[in-house]
N, C-alpha and C positions, 0 to 999 in steps of 0.2 A: 476413563472419565466419560461421563455422559454429557452431551452438549444440548440437552433439551431445555435447560434453563440458562445456559450461558448467553450473556447479552450479545457478545460478538457473533456467536453462531446464529442467534435468532435474527440479527440484522443482516448477516450474509445470506441466510435462507430467504428472507423477505426480498432482498435485492435480487437474488438469482431467480426467484419466481417471476418477478416483474421483468427482469432483463431477458430471460429466455422467451417469454411471451412476445416481447417487442422485437427480438432478434431470432426469428424462427429458423433461419438458415445460417446461424452463427458459426457452425462447425465446418462448413464447406465453402470452398472458394468458387466452385462452378456448379450451377444447378444442372440437372439432367440425369441421364441414365448412370453415368459414372461420376461419383462425387470425389473431389479432391479435398482432403482434409486441410484446413487452414493451419498455419503455424501458430503455436501457442504464443509466441512473441507478438504476433499481429493482434491476437485476441487480448493479450495483456495490455497492449497500447490502447486498444479500444476501451477496456475497462478503466484504465487510468484517466480517460477523457470524461468519465462519468462522475459527476460531483457526489452522487449518492454512494458510489463505491469508495471514493476517497474519504468519506466520513466514517466508514467502518473501521479503518486503521487496523488492518491485520498485522502489519509490521511497524514497530516503532523503533526509534533510534537505540533503545536499550533492549529490545526484544525481537527475536527472530519470528517469522511467521510460523504459526502452529500448523504443521502439515497434516496432523491427524484431524484437527478441526476442519480444515479445508476438505479433506477426503470425505469426512462424515457428512458435511453439509451438501457437498456435490452429490453424494450418494442418496441424499434425501430428495433432491430435486430432479435427478436424472433416473429414469426407470431401469437402465442397464449399467450397473457399476463396473462391468468388465469390458465395456465398449471403448472404441477409440475416442468417442466424444467425451467419455468420462475422463480418460487419461489426459486429453488435450485441455479440457476445462480445468482440471486440477493443476496442471502445469501452468496454464495461463494465469490463474489466480495466484499461484505461488510466485510467479515472476512479477506480477503486479504488486504483490505485498512486499517482495524484496525491493522493488523500486521505491515503494513508499518509505521503507526503512532507510534505504540509501539516501533518499531526499531529506528525510528528517535528520539523519546524521550530518549531512552537508549544512543544513540550516543550523543545527546545534553548533557545529564547528564555526560557522560564520558568526553566530552570536557570541561565541567564546572569544573570537578574535576582536570583535567590536568592543566587548566588555574589557578585554585586556588593554586595548588601545586607549579606551576611556580612562582606565585606572592609571596608566602611565602618564597621560596628559594631566590628570588630577594631581598625581604625585609631583610632577614637574612644576605645576602651578604652585603647590604648597611649598616646595623647596625654594622657588623663586621668591615667593611672598615672604618666607622666613629669612631669606638672604637679604632682602631689601629692608628689613627691619620690622616686618610684621604689622605694618600700619596700612590702612586703606586710603 
């Protein structure tokens, strides 16, 4: 599948173009002669703090993040697709997308519990009303 017209891929590409310009040393924890790569989980947490990234919705409660889409878009914005930076950014975006999906699932589960509790209360109210003769 090509991602040149995919809405999610285009949003991710635009976000990464901006994000990489604003975070020029995103991949390394120490500047200087010897660079120490940052952990993908640290970068994922940073991405999750960005409202624009969270609007992209790479992972939803019904759908796993698309790894091929993530690799393709990262390959479009990073000049060396076989570098450590490429691997770390793909992993970071995948972790952040997974966290989005897990968060959406938790929200959906919470809404289900609230809906079920409301239904039970409604049914109990109807039963009580009908037991009392059905008059207001």
